[in-house]
ZAMARGU-4260 file (C-alpha; in steps of 0.2 Angstrom, whole numbers, plus 5000, padded with zeros to 4 digits):
<rodrens>
0) 5000/5000/5000 | 5006/5018/4996 | 5012/5028/5011 | 5011/5046/5015 | 5023/5055/5027
5) 5016/5070/5036 | 5027/5081/5047 | 5019/5091/5061 | 5006/5077/5061 | 4998/5082/5078
10) 4997/5100/5073 | 4983/5109/5064 | 4987/5106/5045 | 4996/5090/5049 | 4982/5081/5058
15) 4970/5086/5045 | 4981/5079/5032 | 4983/5063/5042 | 4964/5061/5043 | 4961/5066/5025
20) 4975/5054/5018 | 4970/5039/5028 | 4952/5041/5021 | 4960/5040/5003 | 4967/5023/5007
25) 4985/5028/5011 | 4995/5022/5026 | 5001/5037/5035 | 5017/5040/5045 | 5017/5055/5056
30) 5032/5064/5062 | 5029/5076/5077 | 5039/5078/5093 | 5028/5092/5100 | 5040/5106/5098
35) 5025/5117/5099 | 5025/5114/5118 | 5043/5119/5118 | 5040/5135/5108 | 5024/5141/5117
40) 5022/5131/5133 | 5011/5117/5139 | 4994/5124/5134 | 5000/5124/5116 | 5005/5106/5116
45) 4998/5095/5103 | 4999/5079/5113 | 4979/5079/5114 | 4978/5078/5095 | 4992/5065/5094
50) 4981/5054/5106 | 4966/5056/5095 | 4975/5051/5079 | 4983/5036/5087 | 4966/5030/5094
55) 4955/5034/5079 | 4965/5030/5064 | 4971/5012/5062 | 4982/5015/5047 | 4992/5029/5057
60) 5010/5027/5064 | 5017/5040/5075 | 5036/5044/5075 | 5042/5057/5088 | 5057/5062/5077
65) 5064/5080/5076 | 5065/5084/5058 | 5082/5092/5060 | 5089/5074/5065 | 5096/5069/5048
70) 5100/5051/5053 | 5083/5047/5060 | 5074/5055/5045 | 5085/5046/5033 | 5082/5030/5042
75) 5063/5032/5041 | 5063/5036/5023 | 5075/5022/5019 | 5063/5010/5028 | 5048/5014/5017
80) 5058/5019/5001 | 5048/5020/4985 | 5032/5015/4994 | 5031/5034/4999 | 5019/5042/4987
85) 5017/5059/4996 | 5026/5070/5009 | 5016/5084/5017 | 5028/5095/5026 | 5018/5105/5039
90) 5031/5105/5054 | 5037/5122/5058 | 5042/5135/5071 | 5027/5146/5066 | 5028/5163/5075
95) 5037/5178/5069 | 5038/5185/5086 | 5045/5169/5094 | 5059/5168/5080 | 5067/5185/5086
100) 5069/5177/5103 | 5079/5162/5096 | 5084/5164/5078 | 5095/5149/5078 | 5081/5137/5083
105) 5069/5145/5071 | 5081/5144/5056 | 5086/5126/5060 | 5068/5120/5061 | 5061/5129/5047
110) 5075/5129/5034 | 5087/5115/5039 | 5073/5104/5044 | 5065/5106/5027 | 5082/5103/5018
115) 5084/5087/5028 | 5067/5081/5022 | 5070/5086/5004 | 5087/5077/5004 | 5079/5061/5011
120) 5065/5061/4998 | 5077/5064/4984 | 5087/5049/4989 | 5074/5037/4994 | 5057/5042/4985
125) 5062/5054/4971 | 5045/5051/4962 | 5035/5056/4977 | 5025/5072/4978 | 5033/5084/4991
130) 5021/5098/4997 | 5028/5112/5008 | 5017/5123/5019 | 5025/5139/5017 | 5019/5157/5023
135) 5013/5173/5016 | 5027/5180/5027 | 5039/5176/5013 | 5033/5192/5005 | 5039/5202/5020
140) 5031/5219/5023 | 5029/5222/5004 | 5010/5221/5006 | 5011/5236/5017 | 5017/5246/5002
145) 5000/5244/4994 | 4989/5260/4993 | 4978/5257/5008 | 4962/5266/5013 | 4956/5266/5031
150) 4937/5261/5034 | 4927/5260/5049 | 4932/5243/5054 | 4946/5238/5043 | 4960/5243/5031
155) 4957/5240/5012 | 4966/5242/4996 | 4962/5256/4985 | 4948/5250/4974 | 4958/5255/4959
160) 4973/5244/4962 | 4974/5227/4953 | 4974/5218/4970 | 4958/5225/4976 | 4947/5213/4968
165) 4955/5196/4971 | 4970/5199/4983 | 4988/5197/4982 | 4995/5185/4969 | 5012/5176/4967
170) 5020/5190/4957 | 5023/5200/4973 | 5042/5202/4976 | 5049/5193/4991 | 5065/5204/4993
175) 5069/5222/4997 | 5059/5222/5013 | 5057/5218/5031 | 5052/5200/5034 | 5054/5195/5052
180) 5067/5182/5055 | 5053/5169/5054 | 5049/5176/5036 | 5067/5173/5032 | 5068/5155/5038
185) 5052/5151/5029 | 5058/5160/5013 | 5074/5150/5013 | 5064/5134/5015 | 5052/5140/5001
190) 5066/5142/4989 | 5073/5125/4993 | 5057/5117/4989 | 5056/5126/4973 | 5074/5122/4968
195) 5072/5103/4972 | 5057/5104/4959 | 5066/5114/4946 | 5084/5107/4948 | 5080/5089/4952
200) 5063/5087/4943 | 5055/5082/4959 | 5036/5084/4961 | 5037/5098/4974 | 5025/5112/4978
205) 5025/5127/4989 | 5009/5133/4997 | 5010/5151/5004 | 4997/5151/5017 | 4987/5165/5024
210) 4980/5162/5041 | 4978/5143/5042 | 4965/5138/5055 | 4951/5126/5061 | 4945/5117/5076
215) 4961/5107/5078 | 4972/5122/5081 | 4981/5123/5098 | 4980/5142/5097 | 4991/5153/5108
220) 4995/5172/5109 | 5010/5171/5098 | 5002/5160/5085 | 4985/5155/5079 | 4975/5171/5079
225) 4957/5165/5077 | 4959/5150/5088 | 4967/5160/5102 | 4954/5174/5100 | 4940/5162/5102
230) 4949/5153/5117 | 4950/5170/5126 | 4931/5172/5123 | 4927/5155/5129 | 4938/5155/5144
235) 4935/5174/5148 | 4954/5178/5146 | 4960/5195/5142 | 4965/5198/5124 | 4978/5210/5117
240) 4976/5219/5100 | 4993/5225/5093 | 4993/5240/5082 | 4985/5247/5066 | 4969/5252/5076
245) 4964/5233/5076 | 4959/5235/5058 | 4972/5224/5051 | 4965/5212/5038 | 4968/5193/5036
250) 4961/5180/5025 | 4957/5163/5034 | 4957/5146/5026 | 4951/5130/5035 | 4964/5116/5036
255) 4952/5105/5027 | 4951/5116/5012 | 4970/5118/5012 | 4973/5099/5013 | 4961/5097/4998
260) 4972/5109/4988 | 4987/5097/4992 | 4977/5082/4986 | 4972/5090/4970 | 4990/5095/4967
265) 4996/5077/4971 | 4984/5070/4958 | 4992/5080/4944 | 5009/5088/4950 | 5018/5102/4942
270) 5036/5102/4948 | 5042/5117/4958 | 5026/5126/4958 | 5021/5140/4969 | 5003/5144/4975
275) 4996/5157/4987 | 4984/5148/4998 | 4972/5157/5009 | 4954/5162/5012 | 4954/5175/4998
280) 4939/5186/4997 | 4929/5171/5001 | 4934/5171/5019 | 4943/5186/5027 | 4941/5199/5041
285) 4949/5212/5051 | 4954/5210/5069 | 4939/5220/5075 | 4927/5211/5064 | 4934/5194/5070
290) 4931/5200/5088 | 4913/5204/5084 | 4910/5188/5075 | 4918/5177/5090 | 4907/5187/5102
295) 4891/5184/5092 | 4894/5165/5090 | 4899/5163/5108 | 4886/5174/5115 | 4898/5183/5127
300) 4909/5198/5127 | 4928/5198/5125 | 4938/5209/5137 | 4952/5216/5126 | 4964/5230/5126
305) 4973/5239/5112 | 4992/5240/5112 | 4998/5255/5101 | 5013/5245/5094 | 5011/5234/5079
310) 5021/5218/5078 | 5037/5220/5068 | 5035/5215/5050 | 5016/5212/5052 | 5004/5214/5038
315) 4991/5228/5038 | 4981/5220/5024 | 4984/5203/5017 | 4971/5193/5006 | 4977/5179/4995
320) 4973/5178/4977 | 4970/5159/4974 | 4966/5162/4955 | 4982/5153/4949 | 4978/5137/4959
325) 4960/5138/4953 | 4966/5139/4935 | 4977/5124/4937 | 4964/5114/4947 | 4947/5120/4943
330) 4938/5106/4952 | 4944/5113/4969 | 4933/5124/4979 | 4930/5130/4997 | 4919/5120/5009
335) 4921/5133/5024 | 4917/5151/5025 | 4923/5162/5039 | 4907/5160/5050 | 4908/5141/5048
340) 4926/5141/5053 | 4923/5152/5069 | 4908/5141/5074 | 4919/5125/5073 | 4933/5133/5083
345) 4920/5138/5096 | 4913/5121/5097 | 4930/5113/5099 | 4936/5125/5112 | 4920/5121/5122
350) 4923/5103/5121 | 4942/5104/5125 | 4938/5115/5140 | 4926/5103/5147 | 4938/5088/5144
355) 4952/5098/5153 | 4941/5103/5168
</rodrens>
């Protein structure tokens, strides 16, 4: 039987990929050593999700391997060899704020870890599809140079600009700007994945995510904005909004819809391709709008404060144009809009809070 290897398998995207790929009849090998706990503390641990996968998916095997451990990664890939049909690389240090605290760890996980995986795939399963979960932070703060107009609850792009209708496409430059150190480490990995596709002819793809979200997210203040926001509403925690009057805009894509993009690519790969992957105009909101929606769905108010200092390198407005992917894979479509995403997150936090209690 064909095998899929999923890194970050107990995280948001990884766990969704495990469930989806097992339903497609693949045996799934997960790589995850719960580094999220090391990054953000015990409450961000993904151990709960790992337990769910191991108890609910019979064709799942979990490996607590560090993706930077070249010998262990190569041994795992050598064990399965050409039976590996697909690699979904979702493991990462995901916070641009955290990266500044420990840039060595950030770069080693995001860039070196990706190189270790690519090298193993090249040697032991070169025909496999290799999918990388990249980030819109590879564009640095170039989106902030767009002509922006302040509205009552959000920033918007000037309606005369080409990006106003569909969002930011893959032609935006990634250089000559501030990225955050996280953005740099993801850009390095992004380029490596492209190069293994273009130089070695491997079936690699880069998906530059907007805000990736869903009920399986272990949201914390430094990463997982919608998940952590709803957690604060449910648990009556105080929440902090950083800069831009709380009008900064993000698009939000459910992990299910992202993994379905991966699957469509796997069916008909295009080596070294790059795609922006977010909620687009279908699913986007400002911070203020997200707070109002969470309060509406939860039926309670959020206690929040405004910090008049934006996060370094943060985007004022980012909406993904997914038109290129739609043109290549017209059968793909969204299954979640913003309200459905937030409602699922609410239900999951209520369930997990009861379990924890």
